[in-house]
C-alpha positions in Angstrom: 96.9 39.0 -88.5 97.9 35.3 -89.1 99.6 34.1 -92.4 96.5 32.3 -93.4 94.3 35.3 -93.2 97.1 37.5 -95.0 97.5 34.9 -97.6 93.7 34.7 -98.1 93.0 38.5 -98.3 96.1 38.8 -101.0 94.7 36.2 -103.2 91.1 37.8 -103.0 92.4 41.1 -103.6 94.4 39.7 -106.7 91.2 37.9 -107.9 89.2 41.0 -107.7 91.6 43.1 -109.5 91.9 40.5 -112.6 88.2 39.1 -112.9 86.1 40.0 -115.6 82.5 41.3 -114.5 81.0 38.5 -116.6 82.0 35.1 -115.8 84.4 36.1 -113.2 84.1 33.4 -110.7 86.5 30.9 -112.2 89.2 33.7 -112.1 88.5 34.3 -108.3 88.7 30.5 -107.8 91.9 30.0 -109.5 93.5 32.9 -107.7 92.3 31.2 -104.2 93.6 27.8 -105.5 96.9 29.2 -106.4 96.9 30.8 -102.9 96.9 27.3 -101.4 92.9 27.5 -100.6 91.5 24.0 -101.1 87.9 24.6 -100.1 85.5 27.2 -99.3 82.1 26.1 -97.5 79.2 28.8 -97.1 76.4 28.6 -94.6 73.3 30.3 -95.7 71.4 32.3 -94.2 74.0 33.1 -91.8 76.6 34.1 -94.7 79.5 32.4 -92.8 82.0 31.4 -95.0 85.0 28.6 -94.0 88.0 28.9 -96.0 90.3 25.7 -95.7 93.9 26.7 -96.8 97.1 25.2 -96.6 98.2 27.9 -94.2 95.3 26.9 -91.9 91.6 27.4 -91.7 90.0 31.0 -91.7 86.2 31.8 -91.0 84.6 35.0 -92.7 81.3 36.3 -91.1 79.2 38.2 -93.5 76.0 40.2 -93.1 73.3 37.4 -92.3 70.5 37.2 -94.7 67.8 36.7 -91.9 67.7 37.4 -88.2 65.5 35.7 -85.6 63.6 32.7 -86.8 62.6 32.2 -90.4 61.0 29.2 -92.6 63.6 27.7 -94.7 62.5 27.8 -98.4 62.0 24.7 -100.3 65.0 23.4 -102.5 64.1 24.8 -106.1 66.7 23.7 -108.5 65.4 26.0 -111.4 65.4 28.9 -109.1 69.0 28.2 -108.1 70.2 27.7 -111.7 68.4 31.2 -112.6 70.3 32.7 -109.8 73.5 31.1 -111.1 73.1 32.2 -114.6 72.2 35.7 -113.6 75.4 35.9 -111.5 77.3 34.4 -114.2 76.3 37.2 -116.6 77.4 39.7 -114.4 73.7 40.9 -113.7 73.6 40.5 -109.9 75.9 41.4 -107.2 77.3 38.7 -104.8 75.1 39.5 -102.0 72.1 39.5 -104.3 73.3 36.1 -105.5 73.4 35.0 -102.0 69.9 36.1 -101.4 68.6 34.4 -104.6 70.3 31.2 -103.5 68.7 31.2 -100.0 65.3 32.0 -101.6 65.9 28.8 -103.8 66.3 26.6 -100.6 70.1 26.5 -100.5 71.2 26.4 -96.9 75.1 25.6 -97.7 77.5 25.3 -100.6 81.0 23.9 -100.9 83.5 24.9 -103.5 86.1 22.3 -104.2 89.1 24.2 -105.8 91.0 21.0 -107.0 87.9 19.4 -108.6 86.5 22.9 -109.9 83.0 22.2 -108.8 80.6 23.8 -106.6 77.9 22.0 -104.7 74.8 23.5 -103.4 72.6 21.8 -100.7 69.0 22.0 -99.5 68.2 21.1 -95.7 66.6 17.7 -96.8 69.5 16.4 -98.6 69.0 17.9 -101.9 72.0 18.5 -104.1 72.9 20.3 -107.2 76.5 20.3 -108.6 78.0 22.5 -111.0 81.4 22.5 -112.7 83.4 25.7 -113.5 86.0 25.9 -116.3 89.8 26.3 -115.8 91.2 29.6 -116.6 94.7 31.0 -117.0 95.8 33.9 -114.6 97.9 36.7 -116.0 
């Protein structure tokens, strides 16, 4: 296992141990930022996640949301915001959030840990950007 993978896994485990159920994403993001992760780029519906870290890039392949050919849903900003608020309230699992984002027409999203933003993209150039608050980790 590379240093990059080991470092990323350690940061993820730390984050999962300390993050609250409601509003937990900023804690995960801060744990990753402190571990030297600069960006996290997700591709939907493949659920492929690319972590850009100071130790080197790491790719993580999740379970795809669709197989074979599928129509891409139209970008629906309001449906995406609803999926975000549901997740932020602790009322969905991460896989449920990914599925809801896909149904809202998100084909990829990009987390910038330095800027504390997440940008969500549709296939025709649509974009929705949301900031998240800084947090202190214990």
